[in-house]
C-alpha positions in Angstrom: -36.6 11.3 38.4 -32.9 12.4 39.1 -31.6 9.2 37.5 -33.8 9.7 34.3 -32.6 13.3 34.0 -28.9 12.2 34.5 -29.4 9.6 31.7 -30.9 12.0 29.5 -28.0 14.4 29.9 -25.7 11.6 29.3 -27.3 10.8 26.0 -27.3 14.3 25.0 -23.5 14.5 25.7 -22.8 11.3 23.7 -24.9 12.6 20.8 -23.1 15.8 20.6 -19.7 14.0 20.7 -20.7 11.7 17.9 -21.8 14.8 15.8 -18.5 16.6 16.3 -16.7 13.4 15.4 -18.7 13.1 12.0 -18.1 16.9 11.2 -14.2 16.6 11.9 -14.2 13.4 10.0 -15.7 15.1 7.0 -12.9 17.8 7.4 -10.5 14.8 7.0 -12.2 13.5 3.9 -12.0 17.1 2.2 -8.5 17.6 2.9 -7.2 14.1 1.6 -9.7 14.5 -1.4 -7.8 17.9 -2.0 -4.4 16.3 -1.7 -5.1 13.0 -3.8 -7.2 14.7 -6.7 -4.0 16.3 -7.8 -1.9 13.2 -7.9 -3.0 11.7 -11.3 -2.3 15.2 -12.7 1.4 15.4 -11.6 2.8 14.2 -15.2 0.3 17.0 -16.7 1.6 19.5 -14.3 5.2 18.8 -15.4 4.3 19.5 -18.8 2.2 22.4 -18.5 4.5 24.3 -16.0 7.7 22.8 -17.9 9.4 22.0 -14.7 11.9 19.2 -13.7 11.0 16.0 -12.1 13.0 17.3 -9.2 11.0 20.5 -8.9 7.7 18.8 -9.7 8.1 17.2 -6.1 7.4 20.7 -4.6 3.7 20.6 -5.7 3.3 18.2 -2.9 6.2 19.3 -0.9 5.5 23.0 -0.4 2.0 22.2 0.9 3.7 19.7 3.2 6.5 21.9 4.5 3.9 24.6 5.4 1.8 22.1 7.2 4.8 20.7 9.1 5.6 24.3 10.5 2.1 25.1 11.2 0.9 21.9 13.2 2.8 22.5 16.4 2.1 26.2 16.4 -1.8 25.5 15.7 -1.5 23.0 18.7 -0.3 25.6 21.0 -2.5 28.4 19.8 -5.5 26.1 20.3 -4.4 25.7 23.8 -4.0 29.5 24.2 -7.0 30.9 22.5 -9.3 28.2 22.2 -9.6 25.1 19.9 -12.7 26.0 18.0 -11.5 29.8 17.4 -8.0 28.6 16.0 -9.8 25.8 13.9 -12.0 28.3 12.1 -9.2 30.8 11.3 -7.2 27.8 9.8 -10.2 26.7 7.7 -10.6 30.3 6.3 -6.9 30.3 5.4 -7.0 26.7 3.8 -10.2 28.0 1.7 -8.2 31.1 0.5 -5.1 28.6 -0.6 -7.5 26.4 -2.4 -9.1 29.3 -4.3 -5.7 30.5 -5.3 -4.7 27.2 -6.6 -7.4 27.0 -9.1 -6.4 30.4 -10.8 -2.6 29.4 -11.0 -1.2 30.2 -14.3 2.5 29.4 -13.4 4.6 27.2 -11.2 5.4 30.0 -8.5 1.7 30.9 -8.1 0.9 27.2 -7.6 3.6 26.8 -5.1 2.3 29.8 -3.1 -1.3 28.5 -3.3 -0.1 25.1 -2.1 1.8 26.6 0.6 -1.0 28.7 1.9 -3.2 25.5 1.4 -0.7 23.7 3.5 -1.6 25.8 6.5 -4.8 23.8 6.9 -3.0 20.7 8.1 -2.8 22.5 11.3 -6.6 21.8 11.7 -5.8 18.0 12.5 -3.9 18.1 16.0 -6.6 20.5 17.0 -9.2 17.9 15.7 -7.6 15.1 17.5 -7.5 17.2 20.8 -11.1 18.0 20.4 -12.1 14.3 20.0 -9.9 13.1 22.9 -12.0 15.7 25.1 -15.3 14.4 23.9 -14.6 10.6 24.3 -13.5 8.4 27.2 -10.1 6.7 27.1 -11.4 3.3 26.0 -13.1 4.8 22.7 -9.9 6.8 21.5 -8.6 4.1 19.3 -11.9 3.6 17.7 -12.5 7.3 17.0 -9.1 7.6 15.8 -9.7 4.6 13.2 -12.9 6.5 12.2 -11.0 9.6 11.2 -8.2 7.5 9.4 -10.9 5.7 7.6 -12.2 9.3 6.4 -8.9 10.3 5.4 -9.0 7.1 3.1 -12.6 8.1 1.9 -11.1 11.3 0.6 -8.4 9.5 -1.1 -10.8 7.1 -3.0 -12.8 10.2 -3.9 -9.8 12.0 -5.0 -8.2 9.2 -7.1 -11.6 8.2 -8.8 -13.5 11.3 -9.1 -10.6 13.6 -9.2 -8.9 11.8 -12.1 -12.2 11.9 -14.0 -12.4 15.6 -13.4 -8.7 16.0 -14.6 -9.4 13.9 -17.7 -12.6 15.8 -18.8 -12.4 19.2 -17.3 -8.6 19.8 -16.4 -6.8 20.0 -13.1 -7.8 23.6 -12.3 -11.4 22.4 -11.8 -10.4 20.0 -9.0 -9.6 23.0 -7.0 -12.9 24.7 -7.8 -14.9 21.7 -6.5 -13.3 22.0 -3.0 -14.4 25.7 -2.4 -18.1 25.0 -1.8 -17.2 21.9 0.4 -14.8 24.0 2.5 -17.5 26.7 3.0 -20.1 24.3 4.1 -17.8 22.5 6.5 -16.8 26.0 7.9 -20.5 26.8 8.4 -21.0 23.6 10.2 -17.9 24.0 12.5 -19.3 27.4 13.5 -22.8 26.3 14.1 -22.4 22.8 15.6 -18.9 22.3 17.0 -19.1 23.4 20.6 -16.0 22.8 22.7 -16.2 23.3 26.4 -13.4 24.3 28.7 -13.3 21.0 30.5 -12.4 17.7 29.1 -15.8 15.9 28.8 -14.6 12.7 27.9 -12.3 12.1 30.9 -13.4 12.1 34.5 -11.8 14.2 37.2 -10.0 11.1 38.5 -8.3 10.8 35.1 -7.2 14.3 35.1 -6.1 14.4 38.5 -3.9 11.1 38.1 -2.5 12.5 34.9 -1.3 15.7 36.4 0.1 13.9 39.5 2.0 11.4 37.3 3.2 14.2 35.0 4.5 16.2 37.8 6.3 13.1 39.4 7.8 12.2 36.0 8.8 15.9 35.5 10.7 16.2 38.6 12.3 12.5 38.3 13.5 13.3 34.6 14.9 16.7 35.1 14.3 19.1 37.9 14.9 21.9 35.8 13.3 21.3 32.5 10.5 18.9 33.5 8.9 20.9 36.4 5.5 22.1 36.0 5.3 25.6 34.3 2.1 27.5 34.8 2.8 29.8 32.0 3.8 26.9 29.6 1.6 28.3 26.8 2.2 32.0 27.3 3.8 32.5 23.8 4.7 31.0 20.7 8.4 29.8 19.8 8.6 32.1 16.7 12.4 31.8 16.5 12.0 27.9 16.7 9.4 27.8 14.1 11.6 30.0 11.5 14.7 27.7 12.4 12.4 24.6 11.6 11.1 25.9 8.3 14.7 26.7 7.3 15.9 23.4 8.1 13.3 21.4 6.3 13.4 23.6 3.3 17.2 23.7 2.9 17.5 19.9 3.1 14.7 19.4 0.7 16.0 21.9 -1.7 19.3 20.2 -1.7 17.5 16.9 -2.7 16.0 18.9 -5.6 19.1 20.3 -6.9 21.1 17.0 -6.5 21.4 16.2 -10.1 24.0 13.9 -12.0 25.7 15.4 -15.1 24.2 12.5 -17.3 20.5 13.4 -16.3 21.0 17.0 -17.4 22.7 16.0 -20.5 19.9 13.4 -21.5 17.2 16.0 -20.8 18.8 18.6 -23.1 18.5 16.1 -26.2 14.8 16.9 -26.7 14.4 20.4 -25.1 15.0 23.7 -26.7 16.2 26.6 -24.6 12.9 27.9 -24.1 11.6 24.6 -22.9 14.5 23.8 -20.4 12.7 22.9 -17.2 13.3 25.0 -14.1 16.1 23.8 -11.7 18.3 22.3 -14.4 22.1 22.5 -14.2 24.6 20.9 -16.8 27.7 20.5 -14.8 29.1 18.8 -11.6 30.6 21.9 -10.4 27.4 23.9 -10.9 25.3 21.2 -9.0 27.9 21.2 -6.2 27.4 24.9 -5.9 23.8 24.7 -5.7 23.7 21.7 -3.3 26.5 22.7 -0.9 24.9 26.0 0.4 21.7 24.2 1.3 23.3 21.4 3.0 25.3 24.0 5.2 22.4 26.2 5.9 20.2 23.1 7.0 22.7 21.7 9.2 23.3 25.1 10.9 19.7 25.6 11.4 19.1 22.2 12.5 21.8 22.6 15.3 20.3 26.0 16.2 16.8 24.6 16.3 17.9 22.0 18.9 19.5 24.6 20.9 16.7 26.9 20.7 14.2 24.3 21.8 16.3 23.2 25.0 16.6 26.7 26.2 13.2 28.0 25.4 10.7 28.4 28.1 8.1 27.6 25.7 9.5 25.2 23.1 8.0 24.4 19.7 9.0 20.8 20.3 9.3 20.2 24.0 11.9 17.4 24.0 11.4 16.6 27.7 8.2 15.1 26.5 8.9 14.1 23.0 12.1 12.2 23.9 10.2 9.5 26.2 10.9 6.3 24.5 7.1 5.4 23.8 6.4 9.0 22.2 9.6 9.0 20.4 9.4 5.6 18.9 5.7 5.9 17.8 6.5 9.3 16.2 9.3 8.0 14.2 7.1 5.2 12.8 4.4 7.6 12.0 7.0 9.7 10.2 7.9 6.7 8.1 4.3 5.9 7.4 4.0 9.5 5.9 7.1 9.1 4.0 6.0 5.7 2.5 2.6 7.3 1.6 3.7 10.3 -0.4 6.6 8.5 -1.9 4.2 6.4 -3.4 1.7 9.4 -4.5 4.8 11.0 -6.3 6.0 7.7 -8.0 3.0 5.9 -9.3 1.5 8.3 -11.5 4.8 9.0 -13.3 5.6 5.3 -13.6 2.1 4.5 -14.9 1.9 7.5 -17.3 5.3 6.9 -18.6 5.7 5.6 -22.3 6.3 1.8 -22.8 8.6 0.0 -22.0 9.3 2.1 -19.0 5.6 2.6 -17.9 2.2 1.6 -19.3 1.2 4.9 -21.4 -1.9 5.2 -19.3 -3.9 8.4 -18.8 -5.1 10.1 -15.7 -8.3 7.9 -15.3 -6.5 4.6 -15.4 -3.8 6.0 -13.3 -6.7 6.8 -10.5 -8.0 3.2 -11.1 -4.5 1.4 -10.6 -4.0 3.6 -7.2 -7.7 2.8 -6.2 -7.0 -0.5 -4.2 -4.6 1.6 -1.9 -7.4 4.0 -1.2 -10.1 1.4 -0.9 -8.1 -1.0 1.5 -7.3 2.0 3.7 -11.2 2.8 3.8 -11.9 -0.6 5.0 -9.0 -0.9 7.5 -9.3 2.8 8.9 -12.0 1.9 11.4 -11.4 -1.9 11.5 -7.8 -1.2 12.8 -9.3 1.0 15.5 -11.6 -2.0 16.7 -8.5 -4.3 16.3 -6.4 -2.1 18.5 -9.1 -1.8 21.2 -9.1 -5.7 21.4 -5.5 -6.6 20.9 -3.8 -3.4 22.1 -1.5 -1.4 20.1 1.7 -3.1 19.7 0.6 -6.3 17.7 -1.1 -4.2 15.0 1.8 -1.9 14.7 4.3 -4.8 14.2 1.9 -6.5 11.7 1.4 -3.3 10.0 5.0 -2.5 9.7 5.7 -6.1 8.3 2.9 -5.7 5.8 4.3 -2.2 4.7 7.6 -3.9 3.9 5.8 -6.8 2.0 3.9 -4.2 -0.2 7.1 -2.3 -1.1 8.7 -5.7 -1.7 6.0 -6.6 -4.3 6.3 -3.1 -5.8 10.2 -3.6 -6.1 10.0 -7.1 -7.7 6.7 -6.9 -9.7 6.1 -3.2 -10.7 6.5 -4.2 -14.4 2.8 -5.3 -14.2 -0.2 -3.1 -13.5 -2.1 -5.7 -11.6 0.8 -6.5 -9.2 1.1 -2.8 -8.7 -2.4 -2.8 -7.5 -1.8 -5.7 -5.2 1.4 -4.3 -3.9 -0.6 -1.0 -3.1 -3.4 -3.0 -1.5 -1.0 -4.8 0.8 1.0 -1.4 1.7 -2.2 0.4 2.4 -3.2 -2.4 5.0 0.2 -2.2 6.7 0.1 1.7 6.7 -3.3 1.9 8.3 -2.5 -0.5 10.9 0.9 0.9 11.8 -0.5 4.5 11.8 -3.5 3.9 14.1 -1.5 1.9 16.4 1.3 4.4 16.6 -1.2 7.4 17.0 -2.9 5.5 19.8 0.3 4.8 21.7 1.2 8.6 21.5 -2.2 9.7 22.6 -2.3 7.3 25.6 1.3 7.9 26.5 0.8 11.7 26.6 -0.6 13.7 29.8 -4.0 15.1 29.0 -3.0 18.7 29.4 0.0 18.2 26.8 -2.2 16.4 24.1 -2.5 19.5 21.8 1.3 20.0 21.8 2.2 16.3 21.4 -0.3 15.7 18.8 1.0 18.8 16.9 4.4 17.3 17.0 3.2 13.9 15.9 1.3 15.6 12.9 4.3 17.6 12.1 6.8 14.8 12.0 4.3 12.8 9.8 4.2 15.7 7.6 8.0 16.1 7.6 8.2 12.4 6.5 5.6 13.1 3.7 7.6 16.1 2.3 10.8 14.0 2.3 9.0 11.2 0.4 8.2 13.1 -2.9 11.5 14.8 -2.8 13.5 11.7 -2.6 11.4 9.9 -5.2 11.9 12.9 -7.5 15.6 13.0 -6.8 15.9 9.5 -7.7 13.9 10.1 -11.0 15.9 13.1 -11.8 19.3 11.6 -11.5 18.5 8.3 -13.0 17.0 9.0 -16.5 17.0 7.1 -20.1 16.5 8.5 -23.4 13.6 7.2 -25.3 12.5 7.7 -29.1 8.7 8.2 -29.3 7.2 8.9 -32.8 10.5 10.2 -33.8 11.1 12.6 -30.9 13.9 11.8 -28.2 12.7 12.2 -24.7 14.5 11.8 -21.4 12.5 9.7 -18.8 13.0 8.4 -15.4 14.7 4.9 -16.0 13.5 1.6 -14.6 16.5 1.6 -12.4 15.2 5.0 -10.7 11.8 3.1 -9.7 13.9 0.3 -8.3 15.6 2.6 -6.2 12.6 4.4 -4.9 11.0 1.0 -3.9 14.2 -0.3 -2.4 14.6 2.8 -0.2 11.2 2.6 1.1 11.5 -1.0 1.6 14.7 -0.2 3.9 12.6 2.6 5.6 10.0 -0.1 6.4 12.6 -2.6 7.8 13.5 0.2 10.3 10.0 0.7 11.2 9.6 -3.1 12.0 12.7 -2.8 14.4 11.3 0.2 16.1 8.0 -1.3 16.7 9.5 -4.4 18.3 11.4 -2.2 20.6 8.4 -0.1 21.6 6.6 -3.2 22.6 9.5 -4.1 24.7 9.7 -0.6 26.4 6.1 -0.5 27.0 6.1 -4.0 28.6 8.8 -3.1 30.8 7.1 0.1 32.0 3.8 -1.8 32.5 2.1 0.4 30.1 -0.6 -0.2 27.4 0.6 -2.7 24.7 
């Protein structure tokens, strides 16, 4: 009878764990839908708000910067006040941001709404921490793959359904469709997600070994910085958060305002004074005046941030953990994955909807169709990559993934004059990003002591978002600084040149090549340490 009772309790625990996974996976679907639904509308938003290509990137970037700052804070807050409580609060803030986005009448209101919405990205380090607590170590790669696939499902819905809504009802309606979904998921989290104070997915032996190993490594690495600190989560590093936000915003603003004189002259050919996009300057001196202060402020803020984090008892980024080779290298790969993905999101709609001969003169619906293979392949390889990693380990899929990512960008660089080859390149790219992302996240999770999971996943998510925010800004900068004049029905227009798209894909290819090198070094480091490969 005792044996039967034990089995029954175990079955209930497993059932509850999978129920929580399903709810949190739906959360991932909703957030990715909210992100990708707006992508086909980027050219429309540029026209509606009459902004430059450089400033248009902030529709994505403002959202991502808020998320980059919020994710490590959310991870720490969840460890202080409880994961479920902080998750619910962030969901409420996210819902408010989505609602405001639907009522945006000008560019500033849209940016404010997107910033509030970006706070919602802090949900994901909490979600990954909850999942780690619910499932045993050997199933983590599978559950990570499932969540990744649900991100992809959101992309599929966003690019297809979102494009249709934009074409038929306008971009504002895409925001309004998210509100009821968000409210339903908020209710489900309150009602059905029960997070215990203990890590159910890990045995007492796992926790004991983790604490013992962590303590040993702390003392071996640095007697002062790495010792066990009972009050590690006693407070939030507000100063570090502010400095991090200033650093990211400053460097991205320098990219936004980095324009060549020729692009400004070209743009003035077809725009009246009332139509001049926000953020345009007309001379090299004014460009330098705009860019230099941001570079100086960003550099100083970055230096102060590093100093602050090293001396703080409660750092936003604990360098003593983050600088461990497996965690550092895997997180750099994660950051490149984010950069690559959102560089594509910013670039492809503008390329596809640009007039011929630069683009294909397509509408929002066809733009979504061209990008759809990217999302569908990600949907297939999300859960598949988790099973592959559970069989082959993490390193081989990461190496294969980074190689495929480079191959995808090479196809886009050489063959982006054809719609079908763009779709093929995106499909190859998506396969690579999926394998590399799941593998790198798996290495990060398994290389992190259990008690530091919330903080480390917050850092990982933050770096991915930092990369994601750099991608659109970099792509927009290339499109802004390399333009050509084109006469359409007697109207002279200034548009991103074919050379600008070549630069975008070439830059992404170089980042992918760097990721290949990092994955090889990561494999060697783990092999030498005798860790999971």
